[in-house]
MOPAC internal coordinates of N, CA, C and O (Angstrom, degrees):
PM7 1SCF
backbone

  N    0.0000 0     0.00 0     0.00 0    0    0    0
  C    1.4801 1     0.00 0     0.00 0    1    0    0
  C    1.5030 1   109.74 1     0.00 0    2    1    0
  O    1.2310 1   121.11 1   137.42 1    3    2    1
  N    1.3257 1   115.48 1   -42.58 1    3    2    1
  C    1.5068 1   120.35 1  -179.39 1    5    3    2
  C    1.5559 1   108.91 1   -64.07 1    6    5    3
  O    1.2310 1   120.88 1   139.57 1    7    6    5
  N    1.3377 1   115.92 1   -40.43 1    7    6    5
  C    1.4771 1   119.48 1   179.81 1    9    7    6
  C    1.5128 1   110.28 1   -62.29 1   10    9    7
  O    1.2310 1   120.87 1   139.90 1   11   10    9
  N    1.3669 1   115.94 1   -40.10 1   11   10    9
  C    1.4281 1   120.89 1  -177.92 1   13   11   10
  C    1.6045 1   112.22 1   -65.95 1   14   13   11
  O    1.2310 1   122.14 1   144.51 1   15   14   13
  N    1.2897 1   113.51 1   -35.49 1   15   14   13
  C    1.4482 1   120.47 1   179.31 1   17   15   14
  C    1.6139 1   108.60 1   -69.61 1   18   17   15
  O    1.2310 1   122.39 1   138.70 1   19   18   17
  N    1.3526 1   113.02 1   -41.30 1   19   18   17
  C    1.4659 1   116.99 1  -179.47 1   21   19   18
  C    1.5478 1   111.49 1   -66.30 1   22   21   19
  O    1.2310 1   120.88 1   146.34 1   23   22   21
  N    1.3225 1   115.93 1   -33.66 1   23   22   21
  C    1.5073 1   119.00 1  -179.72 1   25   23   22
  C    1.5358 1   109.93 1   -72.51 1   26   25   23
  O    1.2310 1   120.70 1   142.10 1   27   26   25
  N    1.2828 1   116.26 1   -37.90 1   27   26   25
  C    1.4840 1   119.79 1  -175.82 1   29   27   26
  C    1.5641 1   111.76 1  -104.22 1   30   29   27
  O    1.2310 1   121.82 1  -149.69 1   31   30   29
  N    1.2961 1   114.12 1    30.31 1   31   30   29
  C    1.5105 1   119.62 1  -177.48 1   33   31   30
  C    1.5549 1   110.32 1   -62.27 1   34   33   31
  O    1.2310 1   120.17 1   134.32 1   35   34   33
  N    1.2942 1   117.28 1   -45.68 1   35   34   33
  C    1.4602 1   119.48 1  -179.57 1   37   35   34
  C    1.5265 1   110.97 1   -66.22 1   38   37   35
  O    1.2310 1   118.60 1   141.59 1   39   38   37
  N    1.3130 1   120.27 1   -38.41 1   39   38   37
  C    1.4526 1   124.08 1   175.40 1   41   39   38
  C    1.5116 1   113.50 1   -60.92 1   42   41   39
  O    1.2310 1   120.88 1   135.24 1   43   42   41
  N    1.3317 1   115.92 1   -44.76 1   43   42   41
  C    1.4567 1   122.24 1   178.36 1   45   43   42
  C    1.5405 1   112.27 1   -62.51 1   46   45   43
  O    1.2310 1   121.11 1   133.05 1   47   46   45
  N    1.2623 1   115.48 1   -46.95 1   47   46   45
  C    1.5029 1   122.90 1   179.75 1   49   47   46
  C    1.5457 1   109.12 1   -62.48 1   50   49   47
  O    1.2310 1   121.53 1   137.97 1   51   50   49
  N    1.2969 1   114.67 1   -42.03 1   51   50   49
  C    1.4724 1   119.79 1  -177.85 1   53   51   50
  C    1.5228 1   109.15 1   -67.12 1   54   53   51
  O    1.2310 1   120.59 1   133.87 1   55   54   53
  N    1.3297 1   116.49 1   -46.13 1   55   54   53
  C    1.5082 1   117.36 1   177.84 1   57   55   54
  C    1.4915 1   114.06 1   -60.87 1   58   57   55
  O    1.2310 1   121.10 1   137.06 1   59   58   57
  N    1.4059 1   115.51 1   -42.94 1   59   58   57
  C    1.4477 1   120.39 1   175.27 1   61   59   58
  C    1.5315 1   114.25 1   -56.06 1   62   61   59
  O    1.2310 1   121.95 1   132.90 1   63   62   61
  N    1.3374 1   113.87 1   -47.10 1   63   62   61
  C    1.4938 1   118.74 1   179.36 1   65   63   62
  C    1.5233 1   110.55 1   -64.86 1   66   65   63
  O    1.2310 1   119.54 1   140.74 1   67   66   65
  N    1.3296 1   118.48 1   -39.26 1   67   66   65
  C    1.4384 1   119.85 1  -179.18 1   69   67   66
  C    1.5214 1   111.73 1   -64.30 1   70   69   67
  O    1.2310 1   121.11 1   135.52 1   71   70   69
  N    1.3458 1   115.48 1   -44.48 1   71   70   69
  C    1.4327 1   120.14 1   177.36 1   73   71   70
  C    1.5657 1   113.75 1   -65.37 1   74   73   71
  O    1.2310 1   122.14 1   140.26 1   75   74   73
  N    1.3149 1   113.51 1   -39.74 1   75   74   73
  C    1.4889 1   119.63 1   177.92 1   77   75   74
  C    1.5135 1   112.32 1   -61.37 1   78   77   75
  O    1.2310 1   121.04 1   126.60 1   79   78   77
  N    1.3438 1   115.61 1   -53.40 1   79   78   77
  C    1.4647 1   119.74 1   179.09 1   81   79   78
  C    1.4913 1   114.20 1   -67.46 1   82   81   79
  O    1.2310 1   120.64 1   143.88 1   83   82   81
  N    1.2775 1   116.38 1   -36.12 1   83   82   81
  C    1.4827 1   121.99 1   174.51 1   85   83   82
  C    1.5381 1   112.49 1   -59.65 1   86   85   83
  O    1.2310 1   121.52 1   132.02 1   87   86   85
  N    1.3344 1   114.70 1   -47.98 1   87   86   85
  C    1.4855 1   117.38 1   179.57 1   89   87   86
  C    1.4747 1   111.70 1   -66.46 1   90   89   87
  O    1.2310 1   119.18 1   138.50 1   91   90   89
  N    1.3596 1   119.18 1   -41.50 1   91   90   89
  C    1.4524 1   119.95 1   177.62 1   93   91   90
  C    1.5256 1   113.83 1   -68.88 1   94   93   91
  O    1.2310 1   120.13 1   153.56 1   95   94   93
  N    1.3000 1   117.35 1   -26.44 1   95   94   93
  C    1.4332 1   121.89 1   176.59 1   97   95   94
  C    1.5381 1   111.67 1   -66.19 1   98   97   95
  O    1.2310 1   120.83 1   140.42 1   99   98   97
  N    1.3243 1   116.02 1   -39.58 1   99   98   97
  C    1.4510 1   120.97 1  -176.48 1  101   99   98
  C    1.5202 1   110.61 1   -85.61 1  102  101   99
  O    1.2310 1   119.16 1   134.13 1  103  102  101
  N    1.2936 1   119.20 1   -45.87 1  103  102  101
  C    1.5075 1   118.91 1  -174.87 1  105  103  102
  C    1.4768 1   109.07 1  -115.35 1  106  105  103
  O    1.2310 1   120.22 1     1.49 1  107  106  105
  N    1.3443 1   117.18 1  -178.51 1  107  106  105
  C    1.4155 1   120.95 1   177.48 1  109  107  106
  C    1.5270 1   110.63 1   102.04 1  110  109  107
  O    1.2310 1   120.20 1    -1.35 1  111  110  109
  N    1.2982 1   117.22 1   178.65 1  111  110  109
  C    1.4402 1   124.01 1  -176.85 1  113  111  110
  C    1.5463 1   112.91 1   -63.15 1  114  113  111
  O    1.2310 1   122.00 1   142.96 1  115  114  113
  N    1.2915 1   113.78 1   -37.04 1  115  114  113
  C    1.4794 1   117.50 1   179.39 1  117  115  114
  C    1.5205 1   114.46 1  -111.52 1  118  117  115
  O    1.2310 1   120.19 1  -155.78 1  119  118  117
  N    1.2816 1   117.24 1    24.22 1  119  118  117
  C    1.4374 1   124.36 1  -176.38 1  121  119  118
  C    1.5217 1   112.53 1   -81.75 1  122  121  119
  O    1.2310 1   122.32 1     1.15 1  123  122  121
  N    1.2995 1   113.16 1  -178.85 1  123  122  121
  C    1.5062 1   120.03 1  -173.63 1  125  123  122
  C    1.5337 1   108.17 1   -70.49 1  126  125  123
  O    1.2310 1   119.08 1   135.62 1  127  126  125
  N    1.3552 1   119.36 1   -44.38 1  127  126  125
  C    1.4520 1   120.67 1   179.25 1  129  127  126
  C    1.5412 1   111.70 1   -60.64 1  130  129  127
  O    1.2310 1   120.74 1   137.09 1  131  130  129
  N    1.3206 1   116.20 1   -42.91 1  131  130  129
  C    1.4426 1   121.77 1   178.11 1  133  131  130
  C    1.5603 1   110.58 1   -61.68 1  134  133  131
  O    1.2310 1   121.74 1   143.93 1  135  134  133
  N    1.3354 1   114.28 1   -36.07 1  135  134  133
  C    1.4630 1   118.28 1  -179.42 1  137  135  134
  C    1.5355 1   110.24 1   -66.72 1  138  137  135
  O    1.2310 1   120.49 1   138.83 1  139  138  137
  N    1.3841 1   116.68 1   -41.17 1  139  138  137
  C    1.4325 1   119.92 1   179.20 1  141  139  138
  C    1.5207 1   110.35 1   -63.37 1  142  141  139
  O    1.2310 1   121.30 1   135.01 1  143  142  141
  N    1.3683 1   115.12 1   -44.99 1  143  142  141
  C    1.5326 1   117.44 1   179.44 1  145  143  142
  C    1.5374 1   109.83 1   -62.21 1  146  145  143
  O    1.2310 1   118.06 1   136.81 1  147  146  145
  N    1.2483 1   121.30 1   -43.19 1  147  146  145
  C    1.4587 1   122.47 1   178.15 1  149  147  146
  C    1.5135 1   112.44 1   -62.83 1  150  149  147
  O    1.2310 1   121.30 1   142.13 1  151  150  149
  N    1.3462 1   115.12 1   -37.87 1  151  150  149
  C    1.4652 1   118.87 1   178.00 1  153  151  150
  C    1.5184 1   112.54 1   -65.40 1  154  153  151
  O    1.2310 1   119.97 1   140.75 1  155  154  153
  N    1.3110 1   117.67 1   -39.25 1  155  154  153
  C    1.4981 1   122.36 1   174.79 1  157  155  154
  C    1.5165 1   110.25 1   -66.15 1  158  157  155
  O    1.2310 1   120.81 1   137.88 1  159  158  157
  N    1.3543 1   116.06 1   -42.12 1  159  158  157
  C    1.5101 1   119.12 1   176.86 1  161  159  158
  C    1.4771 1   112.43 1   -59.68 1  162  161  159
  O    1.2310 1   120.65 1   138.36 1  163  162  161
  N    1.3729 1   116.36 1   -41.64 1  163  162  161
  C    1.4553 1   119.26 1   177.31 1  165  163  162
  C    1.4835 1   112.09 1   -65.01 1  166  165  163
  O    1.2310 1   119.24 1   139.29 1  167  166  165
  N    1.3153 1   119.06 1   -40.71 1  167  166  165
  C    1.4386 1   122.69 1   175.77 1  169  167  166
  C    1.5259 1   112.68 1   -58.28 1  170  169  167
  O    1.2310 1   121.55 1   135.98 1  171  170  169
  N    1.3267 1   114.63 1   -44.02 1  171  170  169
  C    1.5035 1   118.64 1   177.86 1  173  171  170
  C    1.5319 1   110.78 1   -62.71 1  174  173  171
  O    1.2310 1   122.11 1   136.84 1  175  174  173
  N    1.3207 1   113.57 1   -43.16 1  175  174  173
  C    1.4681 1   116.94 1  -178.78 1  177  175  174
  C    1.5549 1   112.73 1   -64.32 1  178  177  175
  O    1.2310 1   121.10 1   143.84 1  179  178  177
  N    1.3445 1   115.51 1   -36.16 1  179  178  177
  C    1.4763 1   118.20 1   175.54 1  181  179  178
  C    1.5234 1   111.36 1   -66.44 1  182  181  179
  O    1.2310 1   120.00 1   143.45 1  183  182  181
  N    1.2989 1   117.61 1   -36.55 1  183  182  181
  C    1.4915 1   121.60 1  -178.83 1  185  183  182
  C    1.5797 1   106.05 1   -66.45 1  186  185  183
  O    1.2310 1   121.19 1   136.56 1  187  186  185
  N    1.3363 1   115.33 1   -43.44 1  187  186  185
  C    1.4414 1   118.19 1  -178.08 1  189  187  186
  C    1.5191 1   111.73 1   -68.54 1  190  189  187
  O    1.2310 1   120.35 1   146.61 1  191  190  189
  N    1.3406 1   116.93 1   -33.39 1  191  190  189
  C    1.4338 1   121.19 1   174.83 1  193  191  190
  C    1.5192 1   112.35 1   -63.12 1  194  193  191
  O    1.2310 1   120.15 1   136.09 1  195  194  193
  N    1.3666 1   117.31 1   -43.91 1  195  194  193
  C    1.4233 1   120.58 1   177.91 1  197  195  194
  C    1.5239 1   110.50 1   -64.21 1  198  197  195
  O    1.2310 1   119.73 1   142.90 1  199  198  197
  N    1.2804 1   118.12 1   -37.10 1  199  198  197
  C    1.4951 1   122.71 1   178.59 1  201  199  198
  C    1.5041 1   109.22 1   -64.09 1  202  201  199
  O    1.2310 1   120.37 1   132.96 1  203  202  201
  N    1.3095 1   116.90 1   -47.04 1  203  202  201
  C    1.4438 1   119.25 1  -177.67 1  205  203  202
  C    1.5387 1   112.10 1   -70.76 1  206  205  203
  O    1.2310 1   119.32 1   148.45 1  207  206  205
  N    1.2705 1   118.90 1   -31.55 1  207  206  205
  C    1.4603 1   121.44 1   174.22 1  209  207  206
  C    1.5748 1   110.41 1   -66.49 1  210  209  207
  O    1.2310 1   120.54 1   141.46 1  211  210  209
  N    1.2736 1   116.56 1   -38.54 1  211  210  209
  C    1.4750 1   119.37 1   177.05 1  213  211  210
  C    1.5189 1   111.69 1   -67.93 1  214  213  211
  O    1.2310 1   120.77 1   142.65 1  215  214  213
  N    1.3615 1   116.14 1   -37.35 1  215  214  213
  C    1.5060 1   116.18 1   176.57 1  217  215  214
  C    1.5641 1   110.73 1   -68.08 1  218  217  215
  O    1.2310 1   121.70 1   140.06 1  219  218  217
  N    1.2845 1   114.36 1   -39.94 1  219  218  217
  C    1.5024 1   118.43 1   179.05 1  221  219  218
  C    1.5918 1   108.60 1   -59.52 1  222  221  219
  O    1.2310 1   121.19 1   135.81 1  223  222  221
  N    1.3161 1   115.33 1   -44.19 1  223  222  221
  C    1.4813 1   117.17 1  -178.21 1  225  223  222
  C    1.4767 1   110.85 1   -68.30 1  226  225  223
  O    1.2310 1   120.22 1   143.45 1  227  226  225
  N    1.3098 1   117.19 1   -36.55 1  227  226  225
  C    1.4697 1   118.74 1   176.65 1  229  227  226
  C    1.5296 1   111.83 1   -64.67 1  230  229  227
  O    1.2310 1   118.90 1   138.23 1  231  230  229
  N    1.3256 1   119.70 1   -41.77 1  231  230  229
  C    1.4725 1   125.55 1   177.64 1  233  231  230
  C    1.5042 1   108.28 1   -64.63 1  234  233  231
  O    1.2310 1   120.96 1   136.67 1  235  234  233
  N    1.2965 1   115.77 1   -43.33 1  235  234  233
  C    1.5081 1   120.77 1   178.43 1  237  235  234
  C    1.5402 1   111.39 1   -59.49 1  238  237  235
  O    1.2310 1   120.51 1   138.31 1  239  238  237
  N    1.3300 1   116.64 1   -41.69 1  239  238  237
  C    1.4409 1   121.04 1   179.88 1  241  239  238
  C    1.4943 1   110.48 1   -66.74 1  242  241  239
  O    1.2310 1   119.76 1   136.59 1  243  242  241
  N    1.3587 1   118.07 1   -43.41 1  243  242  241
  C    1.4451 1   120.43 1   179.66 1  245  243  242
  C    1.5712 1   110.50 1   -66.29 1  246  245  243
  O    1.2310 1   120.88 1   145.84 1  247  246  245
  N    1.3154 1   115.92 1   -34.16 1  247  246  245
  C    1.4253 1   120.21 1   179.70 1  249  247  246
  C    1.5530 1   109.59 1   -66.80 1  250  249  247
  O    1.2310 1   122.19 1   139.84 1  251  250  249
  N    1.3497 1   113.42 1   -40.16 1  251  250  249
  C    1.4680 1   116.30 1  -179.93 1  253  251  250
  C    1.4998 1   111.96 1   -67.70 1  254  253  251
  O    1.2310 1   119.85 1   149.11 1  255  254  253
  N    1.3675 1   117.89 1   -30.89 1  255  254  253
  C    1.4723 1   120.13 1   175.98 1  257  255  254
  C    1.5352 1   113.74 1   -65.36 1  258  257  255
  O    1.2310 1   121.64 1   152.65 1  259  258  257
  N    1.3373 1   114.46 1   -27.35 1  259  258  257
  C    1.4844 1   120.21 1  -178.64 1  261  259  258
  C    1.5437 1   112.81 1   -94.06 1  262  261  259
  O    1.2310 1   120.09 1   161.89 1  263  262  261
  N    1.2775 1   117.44 1   -18.11 1  263  262  261
  C    1.5216 1   116.80 1  -174.87 1  265  263  262
  C    1.5803 1   112.35 1  -112.29 1  266  265  263
  O    1.2310 1   119.27 1   130.04 1  267  266  265
  N    1.2703 1   119.01 1   -49.96 1  267  266  265
  C    1.4729 1   119.97 1  -175.20 1  269  267  266
  C    1.4775 1   112.88 1   -69.25 1  270  269  267
  O    1.2310 1   119.40 1   104.18 1  271  270  269
  N    1.2732 1   118.74 1   -75.82 1  271  270  269
  C    1.4623 1   122.09 1   176.69 1  273  271  270
  C    1.5358 1   104.52 1  -114.39 1  274  273  271
  O    1.2310 1   121.47 1   -65.59 1  275  274  273
  N    1.3464 1   114.79 1   114.41 1  275  274  273
  C    1.4240 1   118.13 1  -176.25 1  277  275  274
  C    1.4987 1   112.25 1   -63.21 1  278  277  275
  O    1.2310 1   120.11 1   -63.03 1  279  278  277
  N    1.2904 1   117.39 1   116.97 1  279  278  277
  C    1.4651 1   123.24 1  -176.28 1  281  279  278
  C    1.5293 1   106.94 1   -96.53 1  282  281  279
  O    1.2310 1   120.82 1   -72.02 1  283  282  281
  N    1.3338 1   116.04 1   107.98 1  283  282  281
  C    1.4690 1   119.95 1  -175.44 1  285  283  282
  C    1.5391 1   112.52 1   -69.05 1  286  285  283
  O    1.2310 1   120.55 1   150.19 1  287  286  285
  N    1.3133 1   116.55 1   -29.81 1  287  286  285
  C    1.4426 1   119.09 1   178.56 1  289  287  286
  C    1.5652 1   109.10 1   -68.24 1  290  289  287
  O    1.2310 1   119.63 1   141.41 1  291  290  289
  N    1.2807 1   118.32 1   -38.59 1  291  290  289
  C    1.4711 1   119.09 1  -179.98 1  293  291  290
  C    1.5358 1   109.38 1   -70.12 1  294  293  291
  O    1.2310 1   120.90 1   142.96 1  295  294  293
  N    1.3460 1   115.88 1   -37.04 1  295  294  293
  C    1.4932 1   116.64 1   177.32 1  297  295  294
  C    1.4988 1   109.84 1   -64.99 1  298  297  295
  O    1.2310 1   118.69 1   138.08 1  299  298  297
  N    1.3218 1   120.11 1   -41.92 1  299  298  297
  C    1.4824 1   122.02 1   176.58 1  301  299  298
  C    1.4572 1   110.46 1   -59.84 1  302  301  299
  O    1.2310 1   118.27 1   138.78 1  303  302  301
  N    1.3244 1   120.91 1   -41.22 1  303  302  301
  C    1.4283 1   123.44 1   179.92 1  305  303  302
  C    1.5406 1   109.72 1   -62.53 1  306  305  303
  O    1.2310 1   120.82 1   134.59 1  307  306  305
  N    1.3540 1   116.03 1   -45.41 1  307  306  305
  C    1.4726 1   121.56 1   177.33 1  309  307  306
  C    1.5625 1   111.89 1   -58.22 1  310  309  307
  O    1.2310 1   119.93 1   134.27 1  311  310  309
  N    1.2540 1   117.73 1   -45.73 1  311  310  309
  C    1.4628 1   123.68 1  -178.03 1  313  311  310
  C    1.5253 1   107.38 1   -65.07 1  314  313  311
  O    1.2310 1   119.39 1   136.81 1  315  314  313
  N    1.3020 1   118.77 1   -43.19 1  315  314  313
  C    1.4634 1   120.51 1   179.27 1  317  315  314
  C    1.5679 1   112.50 1   -62.20 1  318  317  315
  O    1.2310 1   122.73 1   135.60 1  319  318  317
  N    1.3272 1   112.38 1   -44.40 1  319  318  317
  C    1.4621 1   116.66 1  -178.66 1  321  319  318
  C    1.5426 1   113.95 1   -72.87 1  322  321  319
  O    1.2310 1   121.03 1   136.67 1  323  322  321
  N    1.2550 1   115.64 1   -43.33 1  323  322  321
  C    1.5037 1   118.52 1  -171.93 1  325  323  322
  C    1.5687 1   111.74 1   -80.26 1  326  325  323
  O    1.2310 1   121.76 1   134.66 1  327  326  325
  N    1.3725 1   114.24 1   -45.34 1  327  326  325
  C    1.4450 1   120.03 1  -173.09 1  329  327  326
  C    1.4974 1   114.59 1  -101.06 1  330  329  327
  O    1.2310 1   119.74 1   174.38 1  331  330  329
  N    1.3380 1   118.10 1    -5.62 1  331  330  329
  C    1.4393 1   124.04 1  -177.83 1  333  331  330
  C    1.4899 1   112.79 1    57.44 1  334  333  331
  O    1.2310 1   120.47 1  -140.20 1  335  334  333
  N    1.3401 1   116.71 1    39.80 1  335  334  333
  C    1.4831 1   121.85 1   177.79 1  337  335  334
  C    1.5216 1   106.46 1   -90.06 1  338  337  335
  O    1.2310 1   121.03 1   -28.06 1  339  338  337
  N    1.2885 1   115.64 1   151.94 1  339  338  337
  C    1.4340 1   125.38 1   176.74 1  341  339  338
  C    1.4991 1   111.70 1  -139.23 1  342  341  339
  O    1.2310 1   120.65 1    -6.65 1  343  342  341
  N    1.3034 1   116.36 1   173.35 1  343  342  341
  C    1.4230 1   121.48 1   175.96 1  345  343  342
  C    1.5578 1   108.81 1   -88.04 1  346  345  343
  O    1.2310 1   121.83 1    -8.49 1  347  346  345
  N    1.3374 1   114.11 1   171.51 1  347  346  345
  C    1.5160 1   118.90 1  -177.52 1  349  347  346
  C    1.4896 1   107.13 1   -64.07 1  350  349  347
  O    1.2310 1   121.10 1   -31.10 1  351  350  349
  N    1.3146 1   115.50 1   148.90 1  351  350  349
  C    1.4738 1   126.29 1   176.99 1  353  351  350
  C    1.6102 1   110.24 1    55.65 1  354  353  351
  O    1.2310 1   123.31 1  -144.99 1  355  354  353
  N    1.3078 1   111.26 1    35.01 1  355  354  353
  C    1.4855 1   117.96 1   176.02 1  357  355  354
  C    1.5249 1   108.89 1  -119.60 1  358  357  355
  O    1.2310 1   121.65 1   -45.55 1  359  358  357
  N    1.2928 1   114.45 1   134.45 1  359  358  357
  C    1.4743 1   118.54 1   178.73 1  361  359  358
  C    1.5334 1   109.34 1  -101.53 1  362  361  359
  O    1.2310 1   121.41 1   -46.90 1  363  362  361
  N    1.3565 1   114.91 1   133.10 1  363  362  361
  C    1.4484 1   121.69 1  -176.15 1  365  363  362
  C    1.5769 1   106.68 1  -109.19 1  366  365  363
  O    1.2310 1   121.68 1   -56.91 1  367  366  365
  N    1.2792 1   114.39 1   123.09 1  367  366  365
  C    1.5535 1   119.45 1   176.76 1  369  367  366
  C    1.5277 1   106.31 1  -106.02 1  370  369  367
  O    1.2310 1   120.22 1   -46.78 1  371  370  369
  N    1.3518 1   117.19 1   133.22 1  371  370  369
  C    1.4250 1   122.12 1   178.33 1  373  371  370
  C    1.5644 1   105.74 1  -104.66 1  374  373  371
  O    1.2310 1   121.20 1   -58.12 1  375  374  373
  N    1.2838 1   115.31 1   121.88 1  375  374  373
  C    1.4927 1   121.16 1   179.95 1  377  375  374
  C    1.5341 1   107.30 1  -111.42 1  378  377  375
  O    1.2310 1   121.91 1   -64.15 1  379  378  377
  N    1.3253 1   113.95 1   115.85 1  379  378  377
  C    1.5006 1   120.16 1   177.31 1  381  379  378
  C    1.5023 1   108.80 1   -76.39 1  382  381  379
  O    1.2310 1   120.83 1   -47.11 1  383  382  381
  N    1.3913 1   116.02 1   132.89 1  383  382  381
  C    1.4126 1   117.54 1   179.68 1  385  383  382
  C    1.5592 1   112.86 1   -84.41 1  386  385  383
  O    1.2310 1   120.10 1   180.00 1  387  386  385

């Protein structure tokens, strides 16, 4: 048995190294599966970033309507939505979502 191992020493070491590097290539902290998970996580973060940027731009636009040039139509819309005010002879319906 010992003679057989000595004769195939290079083959055994080569097989061990192939299995070792193959296993680490696929799994582990820096493996292929971890790479795919991190790529999906990055994609989710980019989508969330785009969503947050859109929300910031929307808030910025509403803020500019209230501060730079006072937009009376926007103020009327805010009053109607927040305080449920209406004009005379106007009926307001509240629809629960």
